C-alpha positions in Angstrom: -51.8 -124.8 169.0 -48.6 -123.3 170.3 -49.6 -120.0 168.8 -52.9 -120.0 170.5 -51.2 -120.8 173.8 -48.8 -117.9 173.3 -51.7 -115.5 172.6 -53.6 -116.6 175.8 -50.4 -116.2 177.8 -49.8 -112.7 176.5 -53.4 -111.5 177.0 -54.5 -113.0 180.4 -51.3 -114.4 181.9 -50.4 -117.9 183.2 -53.9 -118.2 184.7 -55.0 -119.6 181.4 -53.5 -122.9 182.4 -55.8 -123.3 185.4 -58.8 -122.1 183.2 -58.0 -124.8 180.7 -57.9 -127.6 183.3 -61.1 -126.4 184.9 -62.7 -126.4 181.4 -61.6 -130.0 180.9 -62.8 -130.9 184.4 -59.4 -132.2 185.4 -58.2 -132.1 189.0 -55.1 -129.9 189.7 -52.9 -130.4 192.7 -52.9 -127.6 195.3 -49.1 -127.0 194.9 -49.6 -126.6 191.1 -52.4 -124.1 191.7 -50.3 -122.1 194.1 -47.4 -122.0 191.7 -49.6 -120.8 188.8 -51.2 -118.1 191.0 -47.7 -116.9 192.0 -46.7 -116.8 188.3 -49.9 -114.8 187.6 -49.0 -112.3 190.4 -45.5 -111.8 189.0 -47.0 -111.4 185.5 -49.4 -108.7 186.6 -46.6 -106.7 188.4 -44.4 -106.8 185.3 -47.3 -105.8 183.1 -48.1 -102.8 185.3 -44.5 -101.8 185.3 -44.3 -102.0 181.5 -47.5 -100.0 181.1 -46.2 -97.2 183.4 -43.0 -97.0 181.4 -45.0 -96.8 178.1 -47.1 -94.1 179.6 -44.1 -92.1 180.6 -42.5 -92.6 177.2 -45.7 -91.6 175.5 -46.0 -88.4 177.5 -42.4 -87.5 176.8 -42.9 -88.0 173.1 -46.1 -85.9 173.2 -44.2 -83.1 175.0 -41.3 -83.3 172.5 -43.7 -83.1 169.6 -45.6 -80.2 171.2 -42.4 -78.3 171.6 -41.4 -79.1 168.0 -44.8 -77.8 166.7 -44.5 -74.6 168.7 -41.0 -74.1 167.4 -42.2 -74.6 163.8 -45.1 -72.3 164.3 -42.8 -69.6 165.7 -40.5 -70.0 162.6 -43.6 -69.8 160.4 -44.9 -66.6 162.0 -41.5 -65.0 161.9 -41.3 -65.8 158.2 -44.7 -64.3 157.6 -43.9 -61.2 159.6 -40.6 -60.9 157.6 -42.6 -60.7 154.4 -44.8 -58.0 155.8 -48.1 -60.0 155.8 -49.0 -59.2 159.3 -49.1 -55.5 158.7 -52.0 -55.8 156.3 -55.7 -56.5 157.0 -58.9 -56.1 155.2 -61.4 -53.5 156.7 -64.9 -53.6 155.3 -68.5 -54.5 156.1 -67.7 -54.0 159.9 -65.2 -56.8 159.7 -61.4 -56.9 160.0 -59.5 -60.1 159.3 -55.7 -60.4 159.9 -54.1 -62.3 157.2 -51.5 -63.9 159.5 -54.3 -65.8 161.3 -55.7 -67.3 158.1 -55.3 -71.0 157.2 -52.3 -72.1 155.1 -54.7 -73.2 152.4 -56.1 -69.7 152.0 -54.4 -67.2 149.7 -53.0 -64.1 151.3 -53.9 -61.8 148.4 -56.7 -59.5 147.5 -59.2 -61.0 145.1 -61.4 -59.2 142.7 -64.5 -59.8 144.9 -63.1 -58.4 148.2 -61.5 -55.5 146.4 -65.0 -54.0 145.8 -66.2 -54.6 149.4 -63.0 -54.1 151.4 -60.4 -51.5 151.8 -56.7 -52.3 152.1 -55.4 -50.6 155.2 -52.1 -50.6 157.0 -52.7 -51.6 160.7 -50.6 -48.9 162.2 -51.2 -45.6 163.9 -50.2 -43.5 161.0 -50.2 -44.2 157.2 -47.4 -43.0 154.9 -44.5 -42.7 157.2 -45.1 -45.9 159.0 -45.8 -47.7 155.7 -42.4 -46.6 154.4 -40.8 -47.8 157.7 -42.5 -51.2 157.4 -41.4 -51.6 153.8 -37.7 -50.9 154.7 -38.0 -53.3 157.7 -39.6 -55.9 155.5 -36.8 -55.7 152.9 -34.1 -55.8 155.6 -35.7 -58.8 157.2 -35.9 -60.6 153.9 -32.3 -59.8 153.0 -31.0 -60.9 156.4 -33.0 -64.2 156.2 -31.8 -65.1 152.7 -28.3 -63.7 152.7 -28.8 -60.8 150.3 -28.2 -57.1 150.7 -30.9 -54.6 151.4 -31.1 -53.4 147.8 -31.4 -57.0 146.6 -34.1 -57.6 149.2 -36.1 -54.6 148.0 -35.8 -55.9 144.4 -37.0 -59.3 145.5 -40.1 -58.0 147.2 -41.3 -55.7 144.4 -44.2 -54.7 146.6 -45.9 -52.5 144.0 -46.6 -55.4 141.7 -48.0 -58.9 142.0 -46.6 -61.9 140.3 -47.8 -65.2 139.0 -45.5 -68.3 138.7 -44.8 -70.2 135.6 -43.5 -73.6 136.8 -41.1 -74.5 134.0 -39.2 -77.7 133.0 -37.2 -78.8 130.0 -36.3 -82.3 129.0 -33.1 -82.7 127.0 -31.1 -85.4 125.3 -28.6 -85.4 128.1 -27.3 -83.5 131.1 -24.8 -81.3 129.3 -26.3 -77.9 128.6 -23.7 -77.0 126.1 -23.9 -80.0 123.8 -27.4 -81.5 124.3 -30.7 -80.3 122.8 -34.3 -79.7 124.1 -36.8 -82.4 123.2 -39.7 -81.3 125.4 -41.1 -78.1 127.0 -43.6 -78.2 129.8 -45.1 -75.4 132.0 -47.8 -75.1 134.6 -49.1 -71.8 135.8 -49.7 -71.1 139.5 -51.8 -67.9 140.0 -51.9 -66.9 143.7 -55.2 -65.2 143.2 -58.7 -66.6 143.1 -59.7 -66.0 139.5 -62.5 -67.9 137.8 -63.4 -68.4 134.2 -59.9 -68.1 132.7 -60.0 -68.9 129.0 -56.2 -69.4 128.7 -55.2 -72.9 129.8 -53.0 -73.2 132.8 -50.7 -75.8 131.3 -48.4 -75.9 128.3 -46.6 -78.8 126.7 -44.8 -79.3 123.4 -42.4 -81.9 122.0 -39.8 -80.4 119.7 -36.8 -81.3 117.6 -38.6 -83.8 115.4 -35.4 -85.4 114.2 -34.9 -86.8 117.7 -36.2 -90.1 119.0 -39.6 -90.1 120.7 -41.7 -93.0 122.0 -44.3 -94.4 119.6 -47.2 -92.8 121.4 -45.8 -89.2 121.3 -47.1 -87.2 118.4 -47.2 -83.6 117.3 -43.6 -82.8 117.4 -42.8 -79.1 116.7 -39.6 -77.4 115.6 -37.9 -75.6 118.5 -37.8 -72.4 116.5 -41.6 -72.5 116.5 -42.1 -74.0 120.0 -40.3 -71.2 121.9 -42.4 -68.4 120.4 -45.5 -70.4 121.0 -44.5 -70.8 124.7 -43.9 -67.0 125.0 -47.3 -66.3 123.3 -49.0 -68.5 125.9 -47.2 -66.7 128.7 -48.2 -63.2 127.3 -51.8 -64.3 126.8 -52.1 -65.6 130.3 -50.5 -62.5 131.8 -52.8 -60.2 129.8 -55.9 -62.1 130.9 -55.0 -62.1 134.5 -54.2 -58.4 134.5 -57.6 -57.7 133.0 -59.3 -59.8 135.7 -57.4 -58.2 138.5 -57.2 -54.7 137.1 -53.6 -54.3 138.1 -50.1 -54.9 136.8 -48.5 -58.3 137.3 -45.4 -60.0 136.0 -44.6 -63.7 135.5 -41.8 -65.5 137.3 -40.5 -68.6 135.6 -39.6 -71.2 138.3 -37.5 -74.3 137.5 -35.9 -76.7 140.0 -32.2 -76.4 139.4 -33.1 -73.9 136.7 -29.9 -71.8 137.0 -27.7 -74.8 136.4 -29.7 -76.7 133.7 -33.0 -75.4 132.3 -32.2 -71.8 131.7 -28.6 -72.4 130.3 -30.0 -75.1 128.0 -32.8 -72.7 126.9 -30.5 -69.8 126.1 -28.0 -72.1 124.4 -30.7 -73.4 122.0 -31.8 -69.9 121.3 -28.3 -68.8 120.6 -27.5 -71.7 118.3 -30.6 -71.0 116.2 -29.8 -67.2 116.0 -33.0 -66.3 117.8 -31.4 -64.5 120.8 -32.5 -61.0 120.0 -36.1 -62.1 119.2 -36.6 -64.3 122.2 -35.0 -61.9 124.7 -37.1 -59.0 123.3 -40.2 -61.1 123.7 -39.2 -62.0 127.3 -38.7 -58.4 128.1 -42.1 -57.5 126.7 -43.6 -60.0 129.1 -41.5 -58.6 132.0 -40.4 -62.2 132.6 -38.3 -63.0 135.6 -36.4 -66.2 136.5 -36.2 -68.1 139.8 -34.7 -71.4 141.0 -36.8 -73.4 143.5 -33.7 -75.5 144.3 -32.1 -72.5 146.1 -35.3 -71.8 148.0 -35.5 -75.5 149.1 -31.9 -75.5 150.3 -32.7 -72.5 152.4 -35.8 -74.1 153.9 -33.9 -77.3 154.5 -31.2 -75.3 156.5 -34.0 -73.7 158.5 -35.5 -77.2 159.2 -38.7 -76.3 157.4 -38.1 -79.2 154.9 -37.0 -82.3 156.7 -35.4 -84.2 153.9 -31.9 -85.6 153.3 -31.8 -84.4 149.7 -33.2 -81.3 148.0 -34.0 -83.1 144.8 -37.5 -82.8 143.6 -38.2 -86.5 144.0 -37.1 -86.5 147.6 -39.0 -83.4 148.6 -42.2 -84.7 146.9 -41.9 -88.0 148.7 -41.6 -86.2 152.0 -44.5 -83.8 151.4 -46.7 -86.3 149.7 -45.7 -89.8 150.9 -48.7 -91.6 149.4 -48.5 -90.1 145.9 -46.3 -90.8 142.9 -45.7 -89.0 139.7 -44.0 -89.8 136.4 -40.6 -88.2 136.8 -38.6 -86.8 133.9 -41.5 -85.9 131.8 -41.7 -82.1 131.6 -45.4 -81.6 132.3 -45.5 -84.2 135.1 -42.4 -82.6 136.7 -44.1 -79.1 136.6 -47.2 -80.5 138.2 -45.2 -82.1 141.0 -43.1 -78.9 141.5 -46.4 -76.9 141.6 -47.7 -79.2 144.4 -44.4 -78.7 146.3 -44.5 -74.9 146.0 -48.1 -74.7 147.0 -47.8 -77.0 149.9 -48.3 -75.6 153.4 -44.6 -75.7 154.3 -43.3 -73.9 151.2 -46.2 -71.7 150.0 -45.6 -69.0 152.7 -42.0 -68.6 151.6 -42.7 -68.1 147.9 -42.7 -64.3 148.1 -39.1 -64.5 149.5 -37.8 -66.4 146.5 -35.0 -64.6 144.8 -35.7 -63.6 141.2 -33.6 -62.3 138.3 -34.7 -60.3 135.3 -34.0 -61.2 131.7 -30.8 -59.1 131.4 -29.2 -60.6 134.5 -30.0 -64.1 133.5 -28.7 -63.8 130.0 -25.5 -62.1 131.2 -24.9 -64.9 133.6 -25.4 -67.5 130.8 -23.1 -65.6 128.4 -20.3 -65.6 130.9 -20.6 -69.4 131.5 -21.0 -70.0 127.7 -17.9 -68.1 126.8 -16.0 -69.7 129.6 -17.0 -73.2 128.4 -15.9 -72.4 124.8 -12.5 -71.1 126.1 -12.0 -74.3 128.2 -13.0 -76.4 125.2 -10.4 -74.6 123.0 -7.7 -75.0 125.6 -8.4 -78.8 125.8 -8.2 -79.0 122.0 -4.9 -77.2 122.1 -3.5 -79.8 124.5 -4.8 -82.7 122.5 -3.3 -81.3 119.3 0.1 -81.2 121.0 -0.1 -84.7 122.5 2.4 -87.2 121.2 1.1 -90.5 119.8 2.4 -92.6 122.7 0.4 -90.5 125.2 -2.9 -89.9 123.5 -4.6 -88.5 126.6 -3.3 -85.7 128.8 -4.4 -86.2 132.4 -5.6 -82.8 133.4 -8.8 -82.3 135.4 -11.6 -80.1 134.2 -11.1 -78.0 137.3 -7.5 -77.2 136.3 -8.7 -76.3 132.8 -11.3 -74.0 134.2 -8.7 -72.3 136.5 -6.3 -71.8 133.6 -9.0 -70.0 131.7 -10.0 -67.9 134.7 -6.4 -66.8 135.1 -6.1 -66.2 131.4 -3.3 -68.7 131.0 -3.3 -69.9 127.4 -1.2 -72.7 126.0 1.3 -70.2 124.6 1.6 -68.4 127.9 2.4 -71.7 129.6 5.1 -72.3 127.1 6.6 -68.9 127.8 6.4 -69.6 131.6 8.2 -72.9 131.0 10.9 -71.2 128.9 11.6 -68.7 131.7 12.8 -71.5 134.0 16.1 -73.4 133.7 14.6 -76.7 134.8 11.3 -78.5 134.8 11.2 -78.1 138.6 11.3 -74.3 138.2 8.2 -74.5 136.0 6.5 -76.7 138.5 7.2 -74.3 141.4 5.9 -71.3 139.4 2.9 -73.3 138.4 2.1 -74.2 142.0 2.7 -70.6 143.1 -0.3 -69.7 140.9 -2.5 -71.9 143.0 -2.4 -75.1 141.0 -1.7 -78.5 142.5 -1.4 -80.6 139.3 1.5 -80.9 136.9 1.0 -80.0 133.3 3.0 -81.8 130.6 3.9 -79.4 127.8 4.6 -80.9 124.4 6.7 -79.3 121.6 8.3 -76.7 123.8 
């Protein structure tokens, strides 16, 4: 009853009291009627004031949102112009369509159908000279946006070729790329061209290392020495078929989220351990395979306020872009599908061509440096442990200090010589700090 009374009071005001008494045919004193009518007048004034404030607030919010949309649209158009999209249009059948005005859902590429009926033209007054100027301007804009030099920007663009994206993900036995092993390989291809009737499947998945634990419903495990060549065969077959469809040269770009820190190092480590480095690297070069990390792109887009998320993890970005959808994380094929949805979303898709890529040689050289550095750090740790007395079984030295010792080429023996040069322990500590170290190192058996 009290709830019903509160609802009436909120909707029609205190006048509901008089209406109730009239309905019950009960006489109401004149003073009471006047009091209720005064309450009703005050209620109407207050309601009108609240409604006006809500209208003002609503209009202010709409104006703010409109400015935000205009700002985002300006950022989007600047990004498209930076990649050179606005300088190209299709001219054919008495029709010219500027790619910059197309929808985000459309692909800004030339398909096989419109290649026959349309001519690719540069929308400038002249042709070769202006096209060269546009290419250099495009490279400079891309390099200034993403913090790379002009030469690196030109290498990123690779305007004479087209590329397809192999969304790649590995699942391992842990998070250490030097000690853990691969147990699952997943990939999903994204082809930014409208091609129909592809015989090669667009997804790849294999469980490997059959000596590892798998859930009961997982079958068909394959040895990693067989799984990796199978994966590269799939990539080569897909690239060849797409090239035949498009009648032009393309190259695949392998994209992994946090790939430079986890997926690629783990991949090359497994290849190295099995003695397959030369074979796998040669196969990758035959495919003209390149590598990219979507995490770096997402960080850049977050700094430009294109992605409004507190974290650049794939789960957080997916939740922001697709709040009503969920996916089974930490399964390689599901992760690649989710990352493919992120990269092809309207906010991210237009920036794909600006994603920095590395070739096979650059990627393997980077991994080799990290791998040798890790081995050197491990050897130095072992040397300290071997010289630790029984009463102090653990030497408290941070991994950062071990890493800096290796970078400065300070072996255990060199530290002993440095200690011998001083007359006191404090002399050694001062020399050690002068090299940029803050921690004290306890040397045993000096």
